[in-house]
C-alpha positions in Angstrom: 26.8 -1.6 -10.8 28.8 -2.9 -13.7 29.2 -6.1 -11.9 25.4 -6.4 -11.4 25.1 -6.2 -15.2 27.7 -8.9 -15.7 25.8 -11.1 -13.3 22.6 -10.7 -15.3 24.5 -11.9 -18.5 26.0 -14.8 -16.6 22.5 -15.8 -15.3 21.1 -15.6 -18.8 23.6 -18.1 -20.1 23.1 -20.4 -17.1 19.3 -20.4 -17.4 19.3 -20.7 -21.1 21.6 -23.7 -21.0 19.6 -25.3 -18.2 16.3 -25.0 -20.2 18.0 -26.8 -23.2 19.3 -29.6 -21.0 15.9 -30.1 -19.3 14.0 -30.8 -22.5 12.2 -28.6 -25.1 9.3 -26.3 -25.4 7.7 -24.0 -22.9 7.7 -26.7 -20.3 11.5 -26.9 -20.0 11.8 -23.1 -20.1 9.3 -22.7 -17.3 10.9 -25.4 -15.2 14.3 -23.8 -15.6 12.9 -20.5 -14.4 11.3 -22.2 -11.4 14.5 -23.9 -10.5 16.4 -20.6 -10.8 14.0 -18.4 -8.8 13.1 -21.2 -6.4 16.7 -21.9 -5.5 17.2 -18.2 -4.9 14.3 -18.2 -2.6 15.7 -21.1 -0.6 19.0 -19.2 -0.3 17.3 -16.1 1.0 15.0 -18.2 3.4 18.2 -19.7 4.9 19.7 -16.2 5.3 16.4 -15.0 6.9 16.4 -17.9 9.3 20.0 -17.0 10.5 19.5 -13.2 10.6 16.6 -11.9 12.9 16.8 -8.5 11.3 16.0 -9.9 7.9 13.0 -11.8 9.3 11.7 -8.7 11.0 12.0 -6.7 7.8 10.2 -9.3 5.7 7.4 -9.9 8.1 6.9 -6.2 8.7 5.8 -5.7 5.0 2.0 -6.2 5.7 2.2 -3.7 8.5 4.0 -1.2 6.3 1.3 -1.6 3.7 -1.5 -1.0 6.3 0.4 2.1 7.5 0.7 3.5 4.0 4.5 3.4 4.0 4.3 0.9 1.1 1.8 0.4 -1.6 0.6 -3.1 -2.6 1.9 -2.6 -6.2 5.4 -1.9 -4.8 5.5 -5.5 -3.6 5.1 -7.1 -7.0 8.6 -6.4 -8.5 9.2 -10.1 -8.4 6.7 -10.6 -11.1 8.9 -8.5 -13.5 11.9 -10.5 -12.3 10.0 -13.7 -13.1 9.4 -12.5 -16.6 13.1 -11.8 -17.1 14.1 -15.2 -15.9 11.4 -16.9 -17.9 12.5 -15.1 -21.0 16.1 -16.1 -20.3 15.1 -19.8 -20.2 12.8 -19.6 -23.2 14.8 -17.5 -25.7 18.6 -17.6 -24.9 19.0 -21.0 -26.4 17.7 -19.8 -29.7 18.8 -16.1 -30.0 22.0 -16.2 -27.9 23.1 -14.2 -25.0 24.2 -11.2 -27.0 20.9 -10.6 -28.9 19.0 -11.4 -25.7 21.0 -8.7 -23.8 20.6 -6.1 -26.5 16.8 -6.6 -26.4 16.7 -6.3 -22.6 18.9 -3.2 -22.9 16.4 -1.5 -25.2 13.4 -2.3 -22.9 15.3 -1.2 -19.8 16.7 2.0 -21.2 13.5 3.1 -22.8 11.6 2.9 -19.5 14.2 3.9 -16.9 13.9 7.6 -17.5 10.1 7.4 -17.3 10.3 5.5 -14.0 12.6 8.1 -12.6 10.4 10.9 -13.9 7.3 9.3 -12.2 9.3 9.0 -9.0 8.6 5.3 -8.5 12.0 4.7 -7.0 13.3 5.6 -3.6 15.3 8.6 -4.9 12.1 10.4 -5.9 11.3 12.3 -9.1 14.1 13.0 -11.6 13.8 15.2 -14.7 13.7 13.6 -18.2 16.6 15.3 -19.9 17.4 15.5 -23.6 20.5 13.4 -23.1 18.5 10.6 -21.4 16.0 10.6 -24.2 18.8 10.5 -26.9 20.5 7.7 -25.1 17.2 5.7 -25.0 16.6 6.3 -28.7 20.1 5.2 -29.7 19.7 2.0 -27.6 16.4 1.2 -29.3 18.1 1.7 -32.7 20.7 -0.8 -31.4 18.1 -3.5 -31.1 16.7 -2.9 -34.6 20.2 -3.1 -36.1 21.1 -6.2 -34.1 17.9 -8.1 -35.1 18.0 -6.9 -38.8 21.5 -8.1 -39.2 20.4 -11.7 -38.4 17.3 -11.7 -40.6 17.1 -13.3 -44.0 19.8 -15.0 -46.1 21.4 -18.4 -45.5 22.8 -17.4 -42.1 19.6 -15.6 -40.9 17.6 -16.8 -38.0 14.2 -16.1 -39.6 11.4 -13.7 -38.6 9.6 -16.0 -36.2 12.8 -16.5 -34.2 13.6 -12.8 -34.3 10.2 -12.1 -32.8 11.4 -14.0 -29.7 13.5 -10.9 -29.0 10.2 -9.1 -28.1 10.0 -11.2 -24.9 13.3 -10.0 -23.4 12.4 -6.5 -24.7 9.3 -6.5 -22.5 11.2 -8.1 -19.7 13.8 -5.4 -19.9 11.1 -2.7 -19.6 9.8 -4.5 -16.4 13.3 -4.5 -15.0 13.2 -0.7 -14.5 10.0 -1.0 -12.6 11.4 -3.9 -10.6 14.5 -2.0 -9.5 12.4 1.0 -8.6 9.8 -0.8 -6.4 12.4 -3.1 -4.8 14.3 0.0 -3.9 11.2 1.3 -2.1 10.8 -1.9 -0.2 14.6 -2.0 0.6 14.3 1.6 2.0 11.7 0.3 4.5 13.0 -3.2 5.2 16.6 -3.5 4.1 17.9 -5.0 0.8 17.9 -8.7 1.8 14.4 -8.6 3.0 13.4 -6.8 -0.2 15.1 -9.5 -2.2 13.3 -12.2 -0.2 9.9 -10.5 -1.0 11.0 -10.3 -4.7 11.8 -14.0 -4.9 8.7 -15.0 -3.0 6.5 -13.2 -5.5 8.5 -14.3 -8.5 8.6 -17.9 -7.6 4.8 -17.9 -7.1 4.3 -16.5 -10.6 6.7 -19.0 -12.2 5.1 -22.0 -10.5 1.8 -20.9 -12.0 3.5 -20.5 -15.4 4.9 -24.0 -15.1 1.5 -25.5 -14.3 0.0 -23.8 -17.4 3.0 -24.9 -19.5 2.3 -28.6 -18.6 -0.9 -28.2 -20.7 1.1 -27.3 -23.8 3.3 -29.3 -26.1 6.8 -30.0 -25.0 8.8 -32.4 -22.9 11.0 -32.6 -19.8 13.8 -35.2 -20.0 15.0 -35.0 -16.4 17.4 -33.0 -14.3 20.9 -32.6 -15.7 23.9 -33.5 -13.6 26.1 -30.4 -14.3 26.3 -28.6 -11.0 26.9 -25.0 -12.3 23.5 -25.1 -14.1 21.9 -24.7 -10.7 23.7 -21.5 -9.8 21.3 -19.1 -11.5 19.3 -18.5 -8.3 22.4 -17.6 -6.3 23.5 -15.2 -9.1 20.0 -13.7 -9.0 20.2 -13.2 -5.3 23.4 -11.3 -5.6 22.3 -8.9 -8.3 18.7 -8.3 -7.0 20.1 -7.5 -3.5 22.8 -5.3 -4.8 20.4 -3.4 -7.1 17.8 -2.9 -4.3 20.6 -1.2 -2.3 22.2 0.8 -5.1 19.0 2.2 -6.7 18.4 4.4 -3.6 21.8 6.1 -4.1 22.0 6.4 -7.9 18.4 6.3 -9.2 16.9 3.9 -11.7 18.4 5.5 -14.8 22.1 5.6 -13.6 21.8 2.1 -12.1 20.2 0.9 -15.3 22.9 2.5 -17.6 25.8 0.9 -15.6 24.2 -2.5 -15.4 23.4 -2.3 -19.1 27.1 -1.6 -19.9 28.0 -4.7 -17.8 25.4 -6.8 -19.6 26.4 -5.8 -23.1 30.1 -6.4 -22.7 29.8 -9.6 -20.7 27.2 -11.1 -23.0 29.4 -10.6 -26.1 32.4 -12.0 -24.3 30.3 -15.1 -23.1 29.1 -15.8 -26.7 32.6 -15.4 -28.0 34.1 -17.7 -25.3 31.5 -20.4 -26.2 32.4 -20.2 -29.9 29.1 -18.7 -30.9 29.0 -16.9 -34.3 28.6 -13.2 -33.7 27.2 -11.5 -36.8 28.0 -8.0 -37.8 24.5 -6.9 -36.8 24.9 -8.2 -33.2 28.3 -6.5 -32.8 27.1 -3.2 -34.2 24.0 -3.4 -32.1 26.0 -4.0 -29.0 28.3 -1.1 -29.8 25.4 1.2 -30.4 23.9 0.1 -27.1 27.1 1.2 -25.4 27.0 4.5 -27.2 23.4 5.1 -26.0 24.5 4.2 -22.4 27.4 6.6 -22.6 25.2 9.5 -23.8 22.7 9.0 -21.0 25.4 8.5 -18.3 27.6 11.4 -19.3 24.6 13.7 -19.6 23.4 12.6 -16.1 26.8 13.0 -14.6 27.3 16.5 -16.2 24.0 17.6 -14.6 25.0 16.2 -11.2 28.4 17.9 -11.3 27.2 21.3 -12.6 28.1 23.9 -10.0 25.3 25.6 -8.2 24.7 29.4 -8.7 26.5 31.7 -6.3 23.2 32.6 -4.5 22.0 29.0 -4.2 22.6 29.0 -0.4 20.3 31.9 -0.1 17.5 29.9 -1.7 17.7 27.2 1.0 
């Protein structure tokens, strides 16, 4: 699960760089998102062509909806994934991977407990504990600290740019929903078929976004020749498939907490490796995000490991 979070941070850097190389404005960001999601869809289509079980699972989705084993809204997790990838392409080049990740962390953590409480994931309803709420609040504070540390002064990024952090914040909130509903689809069809459904929906949404972006100012200079800029889709396939399988075992909150830890640490390391200036606010915000993750995770683990009453077997 930590590795899943690290993959999200890596994909953020790849898609943000790709958007900058393609051109500028919403056009280049939307095109980068389409390339990322579309290449992931191609990879999964090839896998489905080679594995009959994946094809059966994917084409069984309409029947599962008719039978009531899946709801239509459980099939649209890819739209939330599309928002995440689009926000990577549009904002990372301006606000950096670290600030992007802290914003995603806040959105994801603040909604994961709610998603578990509503029972949207395959593990069913889970109680909203005090520790989970404290962890979510601490992580939200982390975003405020991270953004505030980069506002104003000669080295500040300006209020308008800081507002870009709202886009990954919303995308992070959608990530919890995406993990939950993809887990539901995975339970019925298998994780690869669930990922194929996710990428089909997400690519459709992003193509529509690209068509709308062509009506707005911006430019596309052409496709860059750097090969690794086209690996975002493959990275996305890996973490979407893994998350769809893991959420059934661990629930949305625990999965989210672990992936968040992987995102935060990896994003700061990526920015540092690229020579980016990491302000005090970004570092303090990242540290606070890890504290929030730790509070929620340790509270959840303590509840899971708490021994049952001596007469628990009699209640079964």
